[in-house]
C-alpha positions, 0 to 999 in steps of 0.5 A: 183647186178653182173652178175653171171658168170662161170669159163670155166670149171664149164661152161663146167660141167653145159653145160654138165649136161645140155645136160645130163638132156635132154637126159635123161630126155626129151629125146631130144638132145641140142647141147653145143652153145644151152646148153650154152644159156640156162644156161645164160638165167636160170643165168640172169633171176631166178639166182637172186632168188637163190642167194637171197635165200642163201643170206637168209639162210646164215642170217638165219644160222648167226643169229641163231649162234648170238642167240645160243652165245648170250645163253652162254654167258648169262649162263656164267655171274656170280651174284655180291657176296653180302657178300661183 
């Protein structure tokens, strides 16, 4: 699997959220560099699990749409005219 990477802007936003979480929920301060290391750790160790779940969810949604399309096509079918 390709390494999960974030744009500079996205990484800064996520790091800010990590810092805010540590402050609000854990009553701890965390610096930018430790927050970036934590983000990298999560991206490399558990990121694949979230990515794979996203793929499974997308596949399930796609299959549901395909079933709906198959049903709609079936409803459009016409029986042959026996009068002919």
